[in-house]
DOSE-968395 format. One record per atom (N, C-alpha, C, CB): atom name; y, x, z; residue number from 1. Coordinates in nm, 2 decimals. Glycine has a CB too. Example, Ala and Ser with C-alpha at 12.3 -4.5 7.8 and 13.67 -1.06 7.14 Angstrom:
> N, -0.57, 1.32, 0.78, 1
> CA, -0.45, 1.23, 0.78, 1
> C, -0.33, 1.32, 0.78, 1
> CB, -0.45, 1.13, 0.90, 1
> N, -0.22, 1.28, 0.71, 2
> CA, -0.11, 1.37, 0.71, 2
> C, 0.00, 1.29, 0.79, 2
> CB, -0.06, 1.41, 0.57, 2
This chain:
> N, -2.95, 1.01, 1.58, 1
> CA, -2.81, 1.01, 1.62, 1
> C, -2.73, 0.91, 1.54, 1
> CB, -2.75, 1.16, 1.60, 1
> N, -2.65, 0.83, 1.61, 2
> CA, -2.57, 0.73, 1.55, 2
> C, -2.43, 0.78, 1.52, 2
> CB, -2.57, 0.60, 1.64, 2
> N, -2.38, 0.74, 1.41, 3
> CA, -2.24, 0.78, 1.37, 3
> C, -2.16, 0.65, 1.35, 3
> CB, -2.24, 0.87, 1.25, 3
> N, -2.04, 0.65, 1.40, 4
> CA, -1.95, 0.53, 1.39, 4
> C, -1.83, 0.58, 1.31, 4
> CB, -1.92, 0.47, 1.53, 4
> N, -1.81, 0.53, 1.19, 5
> CA, -1.70, 0.57, 1.11, 5
> C, -1.61, 0.45, 1.09, 5
> CB, -1.74, 0.63, 0.98, 5
> N, -1.62, 0.34, 1.16, 6
> CA, -1.55, 0.22, 1.14, 6
> C, -1.40, 0.24, 1.17, 6
> CB, -1.60, 0.11, 1.23, 6
> N, -1.36, 0.34, 1.25, 7
> CA, -1.22, 0.36, 1.28, 7
> C, -1.15, 0.44, 1.17, 7
> CB, -1.21, 0.43, 1.41, 7
> N, -1.23, 0.51, 1.09, 8
> CA, -1.17, 0.59, 0.98, 8
> C, -1.11, 0.50, 0.87, 8
> CB, -1.27, 0.69, 0.93, 8
> N, -0.99, 0.52, 0.84, 9
> CA, -0.92, 0.44, 0.73, 9
> C, -0.81, 0.52, 0.67, 9
> CB, -0.88, 0.31, 0.78, 9
> N, -0.77, 0.47, 0.55, 10
> CA, -0.65, 0.53, 0.48, 10
> C, -0.53, 0.48, 0.55, 10
> CB, -0.65, 0.50, 0.33, 10
> N, -0.45, 0.57, 0.60, 11
> CA, -0.32, 0.54, 0.68, 11
> C, -0.24, 0.44, 0.60, 11
> CB, -0.25, 0.66, 0.71, 11
> N, -0.23, 0.46, 0.47, 12
> CA, -0.14, 0.38, 0.38, 12
> C, -0.19, 0.23, 0.36, 12
> CB, -0.12, 0.44, 0.25, 12
> N, -0.32, 0.20, 0.38, 13
> CA, -0.37, 0.07, 0.36, 13
> C, -0.29, -0.04, 0.43, 13
> CB, -0.51, 0.06, 0.39, 13
> N, -0.28, -0.02, 0.56, 14
> CA, -0.21, -0.12, 0.64, 14
> C, -0.07, -0.14, 0.60, 14
> CB, -0.22, -0.09, 0.79, 14
> N, 0.00, -0.02, 0.58, 15
> CA, 0.14, -0.03, 0.54, 15
> C, 0.16, -0.10, 0.41, 15
> CB, 0.19, 0.11, 0.53, 15
> N, 0.07, -0.07, 0.31, 16
> CA, 0.08, -0.14, 0.18, 16
> C, 0.05, -0.29, 0.19, 16
> CB, -0.01, -0.07, 0.08, 16
> N, -0.06, -0.32, 0.26, 17
> CA, -0.10, -0.46, 0.27, 17
> C, 0.01, -0.54, 0.34, 17
> CB, -0.23, -0.48, 0.35, 17
> N, 0.07, -0.49, 0.45, 18
> CA, 0.18, -0.56, 0.52, 18
> C, 0.30, -0.58, 0.43, 18
> CB, 0.22, -0.49, 0.65, 18
> N, 0.34, -0.48, 0.36, 19
> CA, 0.45, -0.49, 0.27, 19
> C, 0.43, -0.58, 0.15, 19
> CB, 0.49, -0.35, 0.22, 19
> N, 0.31, -0.58, 0.10, 20
> CA, 0.28, -0.68, -0.01, 20
> C, 0.29, -0.82, 0.04, 20
> CB, 0.14, -0.65, -0.07, 20
> N, 0.23, -0.85, 0.15, 21
> CA, 0.24, -0.98, 0.21, 21
> C, 0.39, -1.02, 0.24, 21
> CB, 0.16, -0.99, 0.34, 21
> N, 0.47, -0.93, 0.29, 22
> CA, 0.61, -0.96, 0.31, 22
> C, 0.68, -0.98, 0.18, 22
> CB, 0.67, -0.84, 0.39, 22
> N, 0.66, -0.90, 0.08, 23
> CA, 0.73, -0.91, -0.04, 23
> C, 0.68, -1.03, -0.13, 23
> CB, 0.72, -0.78, -0.12, 23
> N, 0.56, -1.08, -0.10, 24
> CA, 0.51, -1.19, -0.17, 24
> C, 0.60, -1.31, -0.17, 24
> CB, 0.37, -1.24, -0.12, 24
> N, 0.68, -1.33, -0.07, 25
> CA, 0.78, -1.43, -0.06, 25
> C, 0.88, -1.42, -0.17, 25
> CB, 0.85, -1.43, 0.08, 25
> N, 0.92, -1.30, -0.21, 26
> CA, 1.01, -1.28, -0.32, 26
> C, 0.95, -1.29, -0.45, 26
> CB, 1.07, -1.13, -0.30, 26
> N, 0.82, -1.30, -0.46, 27
> CA, 0.74, -1.31, -0.59, 27
> C, 0.65, -1.43, -0.58, 27
> CB, 0.66, -1.18, -0.62, 27
> N, 0.71, -1.55, -0.57, 28
> CA, 0.62, -1.67, -0.56, 28
> C, 0.53, -1.70, -0.68, 28
> CB, 0.71, -1.79, -0.53, 28
> N, 0.56, -1.64, -0.79, 29
> CA, 0.48, -1.66, -0.91, 29
> C, 0.35, -1.57, -0.91, 29
> CB, 0.56, -1.63, -1.03, 29
> N, 0.34, -1.47, -0.81, 30
> CA, 0.23, -1.39, -0.80, 30
> C, 0.11, -1.46, -0.74, 30
> CB, 0.26, -1.26, -0.73, 30
> N, 0.00, -1.46, -0.80, 31
> CA, -0.12, -1.52, -0.74, 31
> C, -0.18, -1.42, -0.64, 31
> CB, -0.23, -1.55, -0.85, 31
> N, -0.28, -1.47, -0.56, 32
> CA, -0.35, -1.38, -0.47, 32
> C, -0.42, -1.27, -0.54, 32
> CB, -0.46, -1.46, -0.39, 32
> N, -0.47, -1.29, -0.66, 33
> CA, -0.53, -1.18, -0.74, 33
> C, -0.43, -1.08, -0.78, 33
> CB, -0.61, -1.24, -0.86, 33
> N, -0.31, -1.13, -0.82, 34
> CA, -0.21, -1.04, -0.86, 34
> C, -0.16, -0.95, -0.74, 34
> CB, -0.09, -1.11, -0.92, 34
> N, -0.15, -1.01, -0.62, 35
> CA, -0.11, -0.94, -0.50, 35
> C, -0.21, -0.83, -0.47, 35
> CB, -0.08, -1.03, -0.39, 35
> N, -0.34, -0.87, -0.48, 36
> CA, -0.45, -0.77, -0.46, 36
> C, -0.43, -0.65, -0.56, 36
> CB, -0.59, -0.83, -0.47, 36
> N, -0.40, -0.69, -0.69, 37
> CA, -0.38, -0.58, -0.79, 37
> C, -0.26, -0.49, -0.75, 37
> CB, -0.36, -0.64, -0.93, 37
> N, -0.15, -0.55, -0.70, 38
> CA, -0.04, -0.48, -0.66, 38
> C, -0.08, -0.38, -0.55, 38
> CB, 0.08, -0.57, -0.61, 38
> N, -0.16, -0.42, -0.46, 39
> CA, -0.20, -0.34, -0.35, 39
> C, -0.28, -0.22, -0.40, 39
> CB, -0.29, -0.41, -0.25, 39
> N, -0.37, -0.25, -0.50, 40
> CA, -0.45, -0.14, -0.55, 40
> C, -0.37, -0.04, -0.63, 40
> CB, -0.56, -0.20, -0.65, 40
> N, -0.27, -0.09, -0.71, 41
> CA, -0.19, 0.00, -0.79, 41
> C, -0.10, 0.09, -0.70, 41
> CB, -0.10, -0.08, -0.89, 41
> N, -0.05, 0.02, -0.60, 42
> CA, 0.04, 0.10, -0.50, 42
> C, -0.04, 0.21, -0.43, 42
> CB, 0.11, 0.01, -0.40, 42
> N, -0.16, 0.17, -0.38, 43
> CA, -0.24, 0.26, -0.31, 43
> C, -0.29, 0.38, -0.40, 43
> CB, -0.37, 0.19, -0.25, 43
> N, -0.31, 0.35, -0.52, 44
> CA, -0.36, 0.46, -0.61, 44
> C, -0.24, 0.56, -0.65, 44
> CB, -0.41, 0.40, -0.74, 44
> N, -0.12, 0.52, -0.62, 45
> CA, 0.00, 0.60, -0.64, 45
> C, 0.03, 0.69, -0.52, 45
> CB, 0.12, 0.52, -0.69, 45
> N, -0.03, 0.66, -0.41, 46
> CA, 0.00, 0.73, -0.28, 46
> C, -0.12, 0.82, -0.25, 46
> CB, 0.01, 0.62, -0.17, 46
> N, -0.09, 0.93, -0.18, 47
> CA, -0.20, 1.02, -0.14, 47
> C, -0.29, 0.96, -0.04, 47
> CB, -0.14, 1.16, -0.09, 47
> N, -0.41, 1.00, -0.04, 48
> CA, -0.50, 0.95, 0.07, 48
> C, -0.47, 1.03, 0.20, 48
> CB, -0.65, 0.97, 0.02, 48
> N, -0.45, 0.95, 0.30, 49
> CA, -0.43, 1.01, 0.44, 49
> C, -0.52, 0.94, 0.53, 49
> CB, -0.28, 1.00, 0.48, 49
> N, -0.64, 1.00, 0.55, 50
> CA, -0.74, 0.93, 0.64, 50
> C, -0.72, 0.97, 0.78, 50
> CB, -0.88, 0.97, 0.59, 50
> N, -0.72, 0.87, 0.87, 51
> CA, -0.70, 0.89, 1.01, 51
> C, -0.80, 0.80, 1.09, 51
> CB, -0.55, 0.85, 1.05, 51
> N, -0.81, 0.82, 1.21, 52
> CA, -0.88, 0.73, 1.30, 52
> C, -0.79, 0.64, 1.37, 52
> CB, -0.96, 0.81, 1.40, 52
> N, -0.67, 0.69, 1.41, 53
> CA, -0.57, 0.61, 1.48, 53
> C, -0.43, 0.63, 1.42, 53
> CB, -0.57, 0.64, 1.63, 53
> N, -0.37, 0.53, 1.37, 54
> CA, -0.23, 0.54, 1.31, 54
> C, -0.14, 0.61, 1.40, 54
> CB, -0.18, 0.41, 1.27, 54
> N, -0.14, 0.58, 1.53, 55
> CA, -0.05, 0.63, 1.63, 55
> C, -0.06, 0.78, 1.64, 55
> CB, -0.07, 0.57, 1.76, 55
> N, -0.18, 0.83, 1.62, 56
> CA, -0.20, 0.98, 1.63, 56
> C, -0.12, 1.05, 1.51, 56
> CB, -0.35, 1.02, 1.62, 56
> N, -0.13, 0.99, 1.40, 57
> CA, -0.06, 1.05, 1.28, 57
> C, 0.09, 1.04, 1.30, 57
> CB, -0.10, 0.98, 1.15, 57
> N, 0.14, 0.93, 1.34, 58
> CA, 0.28, 0.91, 1.36, 58
> C, 0.34, 1.01, 1.46, 58
> CB, 0.32, 0.77, 1.40, 58
> N, 0.26, 1.04, 1.57, 59
> CA, 0.30, 1.13, 1.67, 59
> C, 0.33, 1.27, 1.62, 59
> CB, 0.20, 1.13, 1.78, 59
> N, 0.25, 1.31, 1.52, 60
> CA, 0.26, 1.45, 1.48, 60
> C, 0.36, 1.47, 1.36, 60
> CB, 0.13, 1.50, 1.44, 60
> N, 0.41, 1.36, 1.30, 61
> CA, 0.50, 1.37, 1.19, 61
> C, 0.64, 1.40, 1.23, 61
> CB, 0.50, 1.24, 1.11, 61
> N, 0.71, 1.48, 1.15, 62
> CA, 0.85, 1.51, 1.17, 62
> C, 0.93, 1.39, 1.11, 62
> CB, 0.89, 1.65, 1.10, 62
> N, 1.05, 1.39, 1.14, 63
> CA, 1.14, 1.29, 1.09, 63
> C, 1.15, 1.29, 0.94, 63
> CB, 1.28, 1.30, 1.15, 63
> N, 1.15, 1.41, 0.89, 64
> CA, 1.15, 1.43, 0.74, 64
> C, 1.02, 1.38, 0.68, 64
> CB, 1.17, 1.58, 0.71, 64
> N, 0.91, 1.40, 0.74, 65
> CA, 0.78, 1.35, 0.69, 65
> C, 0.78, 1.20, 0.69, 65
> CB, 0.67, 1.41, 0.77, 65
> N, 0.83, 1.14, 0.80, 66
> CA, 0.84, 0.99, 0.81, 66
> C, 0.92, 0.93, 0.70, 66
> CB, 0.89, 0.95, 0.94, 66
> N, 1.04, 1.00, 0.67, 67
> CA, 1.12, 0.95, 0.56, 67
> C, 1.06, 0.96, 0.43, 67
> CB, 1.26, 1.02, 0.57, 67
> N, 0.99, 1.07, 0.41, 68
> CA, 0.91, 1.09, 0.28, 68
> C, 0.81, 0.99, 0.26, 68
> CB, 0.85, 1.23, 0.28, 68
> N, 0.74, 0.95, 0.37, 69
> CA, 0.64, 0.84, 0.36, 69
> C, 0.70, 0.71, 0.32, 69
> CB, 0.56, 0.83, 0.50, 69
> N, 0.81, 0.68, 0.39, 70
> CA, 0.88, 0.55, 0.36, 70
> C, 0.93, 0.55, 0.21, 70
> CB, 1.00, 0.53, 0.45, 70
> N, 0.98, 0.66, 0.17, 71
> CA, 1.03, 0.67, 0.03, 71
> C, 0.92, 0.65, -0.07, 71
> CB, 1.11, 0.80, 0.00, 71
> N, 0.81, 0.72, -0.05, 72
> CA, 0.69, 0.72, -0.14, 72
> C, 0.63, 0.58, -0.14, 72
> CB, 0.59, 0.82, -0.11, 72
> N, 0.63, 0.51, -0.02, 73
> CA, 0.58, 0.38, -0.01, 73
> C, 0.66, 0.28, -0.09, 73
> CB, 0.57, 0.33, 0.14, 73
> N, 0.79, 0.29, -0.08, 74
> CA, 0.89, 0.21, -0.15, 74
> C, 0.87, 0.23, -0.30, 74
> CB, 1.03, 0.24, -0.11, 74
> N, 0.86, 0.35, -0.35, 75
> CA, 0.85, 0.38, -0.49, 75
> C, 0.72, 0.32, -0.54, 75
> CB, 0.86, 0.53, -0.51, 75
> N, 0.61, 0.34, -0.47, 76
> CA, 0.48, 0.29, -0.51, 76
> C, 0.48, 0.14, -0.52, 76
> CB, 0.37, 0.34, -0.42, 76
> N, 0.54, 0.07, -0.42, 77
> CA, 0.54, -0.07, -0.42, 77
> C, 0.63, -0.13, -0.54, 77
> CB, 0.59, -0.13, -0.29, 77
> N, 0.74, -0.07, -0.56, 78
> CA, 0.83, -0.11, -0.67, 78
> C, 0.76, -0.10, -0.80, 78
> CB, 0.96, -0.03, -0.67, 78
> N, 0.69, 0.02, -0.82, 79
> CA, 0.62, 0.04, -0.94, 79
> C, 0.51, -0.06, -0.96, 79
> CB, 0.56, 0.18, -0.95, 79
> N, 0.43, -0.09, -0.85, 80
> CA, 0.31, -0.17, -0.86, 80
> C, 0.35, -0.32, -0.89, 80
> CB, 0.24, -0.17, -0.72, 80
> N, 0.46, -0.37, -0.82, 81
> CA, 0.50, -0.51, -0.85, 81
> C, 0.54, -0.52, -1.00, 81
> CB, 0.61, -0.55, -0.76, 81
> N, 0.62, -0.42, -1.05, 82
> CA, 0.66, -0.42, -1.19, 82
> C, 0.55, -0.41, -1.28, 82
> CB, 0.76, -0.31, -1.21, 82
> N, 0.45, -0.32, -1.25, 83
> CA, 0.34, -0.30, -1.34, 83
> C, 0.26, -0.43, -1.35, 83
> CB, 0.25, -0.18, -1.29, 83
> N, 0.22, -0.49, -1.24, 84
> CA, 0.14, -0.61, -1.24, 84
> C, 0.21, -0.72, -1.31, 84
> CB, 0.10, -0.65, -1.10, 84
> N, 0.34, -0.73, -1.28, 85
> CA, 0.42, -0.84, -1.35, 85
> C, 0.42, -0.82, -1.50, 85
> CB, 0.56, -0.84, -1.29, 85
> N, 0.44, -0.70, -1.55, 86
> CA, 0.45, -0.67, -1.69, 86
> C, 0.31, -0.70, -1.76, 86
> CB, 0.49, -0.53, -1.72, 86
> N, 0.20, -0.67, -1.69, 87
> CA, 0.07, -0.70, -1.74, 87
> C, 0.04, -0.85, -1.75, 87
> CB, -0.04, -0.63, -1.66, 87
> N, 0.09, -0.92, -1.65, 88
> CA, 0.07, -1.06, -1.64, 88
> C, 0.15, -1.13, -1.75, 88
> CB, 0.11, -1.12, -1.50, 88
> N, 0.26, -1.08, -1.78, 89
> CA, 0.35, -1.14, -1.89, 89
> C, 0.28, -1.12, -2.03, 89
> CB, 0.49, -1.08, -1.89, 89
> N, 0.20, -1.02, -2.04, 90
> CA, 0.13, -0.99, -2.17, 90
> C, 0.00, -1.07, -2.19, 90
> CB, 0.10, -0.85, -2.18, 90
> N, -0.05, -1.13, -2.08, 91
> CA, -0.17, -1.20, -2.08, 91
> C, -0.15, -1.35, -2.12, 91
> CB, -0.24, -1.20, -1.94, 91
> N, -0.21, -1.39, -2.23, 92
> CA, -0.19, -1.53, -2.28, 92
> C, -0.25, -1.63, -2.18, 92
> CB, -0.25, -1.55, -2.42, 92
> N, -0.19, -1.74, -2.17, 93
> CA, -0.24, -1.85, -2.07, 93
> C, -0.36, -1.92, -2.13, 93
> CB, -0.13, -1.95, -2.05, 93
């Protein structure tokens, strides 16, 4: 029997990656490695929400749940950018 799990993913991954790319313009001093670190830090602060299709999850969320996701995403990203930036400032050149 063959199993195909390629569709299964963490719902937050795409959201975080897209936001990190968008916010990279505001942080031109961040290297690609630093942006990858920001993504990891942010994702580790968010709960794992595994889905097969993003649209399925969005369909079943209430407005309150959508707002909570947006707020937690914003908080995780703000923390992650600050965390990575503070660590980079401590690293000698």
